[in-house]
C-alpha positions in Angstrom: 19.1 -9.0 15.8 16.8 -6.1 15.1 14.6 -5.7 12.1 12.5 -2.7 10.9 9.4 -3.5 8.9 8.0 -0.9 6.5 5.8 -1.1 3.4 3.6 0.7 0.8 5.8 3.6 0.2 4.0 4.3 -3.2 6.8 6.5 -4.4 5.5 8.8 -7.2 2.0 8.8 -5.9 -0.2 11.9 -6.5 -3.1 12.9 -4.3 -6.3 13.1 -6.5 -4.1 13.6 -9.5 -3.3 17.1 -8.3 -0.6 17.1 -5.6 2.9 15.7 -5.8 4.0 13.7 -2.7 7.7 13.9 -3.4 8.5 16.3 -0.5 6.7 13.9 1.9 8.5 10.9 0.6 11.9 12.6 0.7 11.2 13.6 4.3 10.1 10.1 5.2 13.1 8.3 3.7 15.4 10.8 5.6 13.6 10.0 8.8 13.8 6.3 8.1 17.6 6.5 7.7 17.9 8.3 11.1 15.6 5.7 12.7 17.8 2.9 11.4 20.9 4.5 12.9 19.2 5.4 16.2 17.9 1.9 16.8 20.9 0.0 15.4 18.8 -1.9 12.9 20.4 -5.0 11.4 17.7 -5.8 8.8 15.3 -3.6 6.9 12.2 -5.3 5.4 10.1 -3.5 2.7 6.9 -5.5 2.2 5.9 -4.3 -1.3 4.5 -1.4 -3.2 7.7 0.5 -3.3 6.4 2.5 -6.2 2.9 3.7 -7.1 3.1 2.8 -10.7 4.7 0.1 -12.8 6.8 2.8 -14.6 8.0 5.2 -12.0 9.4 8.5 -12.9 13.1 9.5 -12.7 12.5 11.4 -9.4 11.0 8.4 -7.7 13.8 6.1 -9.0 16.4 8.5 -7.7 14.8 8.6 -4.2 14.8 4.8 -4.1 18.4 4.2 -5.2 19.8 7.0 -3.1 18.1 5.6 -0.1 19.4 2.1 -0.7 22.9 3.4 -1.1 22.6 5.3 2.2 21.2 2.4 4.3 24.6 0.8 4.8 26.1 4.1 5.7 23.6 4.4 8.5 24.6 1.0 10.0 22.1 -1.5 8.4 23.9 -4.2 6.4 20.9 -6.1 5.1 17.8 -4.9 3.2 15.1 -7.1 1.8 12.6 -5.7 -0.7 9.7 -7.6 -2.1 7.4 -6.6 -4.9 3.8 -5.5 -4.4 0.8 -5.5 -6.7 1.7 -2.0 -7.7 5.3 -2.8 -8.6 6.6 -4.0 -11.9 8.5 -7.3 -11.2 10.8 -6.7 -14.1 11.6 -3.2 -13.1 12.4 -4.2 -9.5 14.4 -7.2 -10.5 16.5 -5.5 -13.2 19.2 -4.1 -10.9 19.0 -6.9 -8.3 22.6 -8.1 -8.9 24.0 -4.6 -8.5 21.9 -4.0 -5.4 23.1 -7.3 -3.9 26.6 -5.8 -3.8 25.3 -3.2 -1.3 23.4 -5.7 0.9 20.0 -5.2 -0.7 18.1 -8.3 -1.8 15.1 -7.9 -4.2 12.3 -10.4 -4.9 10.1 -8.7 -7.5 8.0 -11.8 -8.1 7.8 -15.5 -7.4 10.3 -17.4 -9.5 10.5 -21.0 -10.5 13.2 -21.8 -7.9 11.8 -21.2 -4.4 15.3 -21.4 -2.9 15.8 -17.9 -4.3 13.1 -16.6 -1.9 14.8 -17.9 1.2 17.6 -15.5 2.3 20.2 -16.0 5.0 20.9 -12.8 6.8 24.5 -12.3 7.9 26.0 -10.1 10.6 29.4 -8.3 10.4 31.2 -11.5 11.2 29.5 -13.4 8.3 27.4 -15.4 10.8 23.8 -16.2 9.9 21.5 -14.4 12.4 18.2 -14.8 10.7 16.4 -16.4 7.7 13.9 -14.4 5.6 11.3 -16.0 3.4 11.0 -13.1 1.0 7.6 -13.8 -0.5 6.4 -11.1 -2.9 2.9 -10.4 -4.1 1.9 -13.8 -5.6 0.2 -13.1 -8.9 -2.3 -15.7 -10.0 -0.4 -16.5 -13.2 2.7 -17.3 -11.1 0.8 -19.9 -9.0 -1.8 -21.6 -11.1 -4.1 -21.2 -14.1 -7.8 -21.0 -14.7 -9.5 -24.3 -15.1 -12.3 -25.0 -17.5 -15.8 -24.3 -16.2 -14.4 -23.1 -12.8 -16.9 -21.4 -10.5 -16.3 -18.2 -8.7 -16.1 -20.0 -5.3 -13.8 -22.7 -6.8 -11.4 -20.1 -8.1 -11.3 -18.4 -4.7 -10.5 -21.7 -3.0 -7.8 -22.5 -5.6 -6.0 -19.2 -5.1 -6.1 -19.5 -1.3 -4.7 -23.0 -1.5 -2.0 -22.0 -3.9 -0.8 -19.2 -1.6 -0.9 -21.5 1.4 1.1 -24.1 -0.4 3.7 -21.5 -1.5 4.3 -20.4 2.1 4.5 -24.0 3.3 7.1 -24.7 0.7 9.4 -21.8 1.5 8.9 -22.5 5.2 10.2 -26.0 4.7 13.3 -24.7 2.9 13.9 -22.3 5.7 13.5 -25.0 8.4 16.1 -27.2 6.6 18.5 -24.3 6.4 18.0 -23.5 10.1 18.9 -27.1 10.9 22.0 -26.9 8.8 23.1 -23.8 10.8 22.7 -25.8 14.0 21.5 -22.8 16.1 18.3 -21.1 17.1 17.8 -18.2 14.7 14.5 -16.5 13.8 12.7 -17.3 10.6 10.9 -14.3 9.2 8.4 -14.1 6.3 7.1 -11.3 4.1 3.7 -11.0 2.3 1.8 -8.6 0.2 -1.8 -9.6 0.2 -5.2 -9.2 1.9 -5.3 -11.1 5.2 -8.4 -11.2 7.3 -8.2 -8.6 10.1 -6.4 -6.0 8.0 -8.0 -2.5 7.9 -8.8 -0.2 5.0 -10.6 3.1 4.3 -12.9 4.2 1.5 -10.4 6.5 -0.3 -7.0 4.8 0.2 -7.1 3.2 -3.3 -6.7 -0.3 -1.9 -8.4 -2.9 -4.0 -8.6 -6.6 -3.4 -5.7 -8.2 -5.3 -7.4 -11.3 -6.7 -11.1 -11.7 -7.2 -12.8 -8.6 -5.8 -15.2 -9.0 -2.9 -14.4 -12.5 -1.7 -13.4 -12.8 2.0 -9.8 -12.2 2.8 -7.3 -15.0 3.2 -7.0 -16.2 6.7 -3.8 -15.9 8.7 -3.7 -19.7 9.1 -1.9 -19.8 5.7 1.3 -18.8 7.5 3.1 -21.8 9.1 4.0 -21.7 12.8 7.6 -21.9 11.6 7.6 -18.1 11.1 8.6 -16.1 14.1 7.4 -12.9 12.5 5.3 -12.1 9.4 5.8 -8.7 7.8 2.8 -7.8 5.7 2.1 -5.1 3.2 -0.8 -4.0 1.0 -3.2 -2.4 3.6 -2.3 1.1 4.5 -3.5 1.1 8.1 -1.3 -0.5 10.8 -3.0 -3.7 12.0 -2.2 -6.5 14.4 -3.3 -9.7 12.8 -1.7 -12.0 15.3 0.9 -11.8 18.0 3.6 -12.1 15.4 1.7 -11.0 12.2 1.6 -7.3 11.4 0.6 -4.8 8.8 2.9 -1.8 9.4 0.8 0.4 7.1 1.9 3.2 4.6 4.3 5.9 5.8 2.0 8.8 4.6 -1.8 9.0 4.2 -2.9 7.8 0.8 -6.2 9.8 1.1 -8.1 12.0 3.5 -9.7 9.0 5.1 -6.3 8.3 6.7 -5.6 11.9 7.6 -6.1 11.4 11.4 -4.3 8.1 11.6 -0.9 7.7 13.2 1.5 6.2 10.7 4.3 3.9 12.0 6.9 1.3 11.3 7.4 -2.0 13.3 10.6 -2.6 15.2 11.2 -6.3 16.0 13.9 -7.1 18.5 15.1 -10.7 18.7 17.2 -10.1 21.8 18.2 -12.7 24.5 15.9 -15.4 23.0 12.8 -13.3 23.2 10.9 -11.4 20.5 9.7 -7.9 21.3 7.5 -6.0 18.8 7.1 -2.2 19.2 5.9 0.5 16.8 7.7 3.7 16.1 5.4 6.6 15.1 6.3 8.4 11.8 6.2 12.2 12.0 3.5 14.1 10.0 5.3 15.6 7.0 2.2 17.3 5.5 -0.9 18.2 7.4 -4.2 16.9 5.9 -7.7 17.4 7.2 -11.2 16.3 6.2 -14.0 18.8 7.1 -17.6 17.6 6.8 -20.6 19.7 7.8 -22.7 22.7 7.0 -21.5 26.1 5.9 -21.0 27.4 9.4 -19.0 24.4 10.6 -16.8 24.4 7.5 -16.2 28.2 7.8 -15.3 28.0 11.5 -12.9 25.1 10.9 -11.2 27.0 8.0 -10.8 30.0 10.3 -9.2 27.9 13.0 -6.7 26.5 10.4 -5.9 30.0 9.1 -4.9 31.0 12.6 -2.4 28.1 12.8 -0.6 29.5 9.8 0.7 26.1 8.6 0.4 24.3 5.3 -2.8 22.2 5.3 -4.4 20.2 2.5 -8.2 20.0 2.9 -11.1 17.9 1.8 -14.3 19.9 2.3 -17.6 18.1 2.0 -20.7 20.2 2.4 -23.5 18.3 4.1 -25.9 21.1 5.1 -29.6 21.0 4.6 -29.7 24.1 2.4 -28.8 24.0 -1.3 -25.4 25.8 -1.7 -24.7 26.2 -5.4 -21.8 28.7 -5.0 -19.8 26.6 -2.6 -16.7 26.6 -4.9 -16.5 30.4 -5.0 -17.2 30.7 -1.3 -14.5 28.2 -0.4 -12.0 30.1 -2.6 -12.7 33.3 -0.8 -12.3 31.6 2.6 -8.8 30.3 1.7 -7.5 33.1 -0.4 -3.9 34.2 0.7 -3.6 31.4 3.2 -1.6 28.1 3.4 -4.8 26.1 3.0 -5.3 24.2 -0.2 -8.7 22.6 -0.8 -7.9 19.5 -2.9 -11.3 18.0 -2.8 -14.6 19.9 -2.6 -17.9 18.1 -2.7 -21.3 19.6 -2.5 -23.5 16.7 -1.7 -26.7 18.6 -1.2 -26.4 20.4 -4.6 -25.5 17.2 -6.3 -28.6 15.5 -4.9 -30.8 18.3 -6.3 -29.1 18.2 -9.7 -28.9 14.4 -10.0 -32.6 14.1 -9.3 -33.1 15.9 -12.6 -30.3 14.4 -14.7 -27.4 12.4 -13.1 -25.4 12.8 -16.3 -24.5 16.2 -15.1 -22.3 14.9 -12.3 -18.6 15.5 -12.8 -16.3 12.5 -13.1 -14.2 14.3 -10.6 -16.8 13.6 -7.9 -16.7 9.8 -8.6 -14.0 7.2 -8.4 -13.6 4.2 -10.7 -15.8 2.0 -8.5 -18.5 4.7 -8.2 -18.8 4.8 -12.0 -19.0 1.1 -12.3 -21.6 0.9 -9.6 -23.7 3.4 -11.4 -23.6 1.2 -14.5 -24.7 -1.8 -12.5 -27.6 0.2 -11.1 -28.6 1.6 -14.6 -28.7 -1.9 -16.1 -30.7 -3.4 -13.2 -28.1 -6.0 -12.5 -29.3 -8.4 -9.7 -27.7 -8.1 -6.3 -26.4 -11.6 -6.4 -24.4 -10.9 -9.6 -23.0 -7.5 -8.6 -20.2 -9.0 -6.4 -19.0 -11.1 -9.3 -19.0 -8.2 -11.8 -17.2 -5.9 -9.2 -14.6 -8.6 -8.7 -13.9 -9.0 -12.5 -13.8 -5.2 -12.9 -11.3 -4.9 -10.1 -9.1 -7.5 -11.8 -9.1 -5.5 -15.1 -8.2 -2.3 -13.3 -5.5 -3.9 -11.3 -4.0 -5.6 -14.4 -4.0 -2.2 -16.3 -2.1 -0.6 -13.4 0.5 -3.4 -13.6 0.9 -3.6 -17.4 -1.2 -1.1 -19.3 -1.5 -1.7 -23.1 1.0 0.4 -25.1 -1.8 2.3 -27.0 -3.2 3.5 -23.7 0.1 4.7 -22.5 1.0 6.5 -25.7 -2.5 8.1 -26.0 -2.3 9.5 -22.5 -5.7 7.9 -21.6 -4.5 6.3 -18.4 -3.0 9.6 -17.2 -6.5 10.7 -16.3 -7.0 7.9 -13.8 -5.7 7.3 -10.3 -3.7 4.0 -10.1 -5.1 1.3 -7.8 -3.4 -0.6 -5.0 
């Protein structure tokens, strides 16, 4: 039995609210279908964050459904999709009965009946070849509630224990089902959460899913019952344990990931042994971050022009001289080329201006966390309290991304902001 593990597609995502990623996602899904066929995949696991927003556009929806319809045509009879913190549970769950008819099982959120999260995977002869504990992103309201006078540390411990207990419960159901089958078949689990050992970058949009800056949950929450744990949420491929993996996102979420190799995980349960390999995903759109003085940036742009390929660029000027006309200069350097500068930052000039009046800094130079950190500094919040406030702020932003109030949607206010992971 072969499974392919992927996650964090973020269909519908835009880069810095400027660039559509639809062409990249279309190319990735076409590549994924060919990979399924080439490696004779029996089970496809999608570990959350299928979409970038709770209300994906029609183009993103079409990509998703077209892909699921094609998976069976490329030889894979079983697909399991779990919801991530970006996904709307109700949106993912709505067509689940229809999708089940084409071999796609969806778990948008944790339900009252844990049996629904334990899925028997069948082969062409209707024999059970694996059991999947399809655990989605576990929202706090799905597991437990606030308690009166609860401390920050106490809340952290309660959430971690609730998650651990959830995995223990579904593992017990899977073990019983395996005994009923009377044969040695693998038990696989999914998860969409922050596990210690996962990697992130500064501009990938990933935020802690529960209470901000607490330490990540340890991998010991996963029972030894699980032969493989397919994780989602972090966008960088990471090996947490010999059988616990983040496969990462299929395309870079920001320029901090531009140089990383993206991949999916292939797990082969052949001849009683489990073999895990990674398959590199092609680069569908070149991205590059250039940091340095005027000479360095100019030379690198000249090299990229010679390559005559489409490149999206982040240019950050870090020279010692004040360079107030950087924007005009960069436009001249890239005129009539395939180079698009999507982010241009003049750190030296900003330092000079901000030393006089930091209100002149453009919001385009700051992300949500930067603005909040500025407010903490302005109000002289003690260091010991900053982590608490950042955690609470992160919860508010995450909740808005999942279910924004109607007046914000209709007014267009949220359209100005990049959704968070």
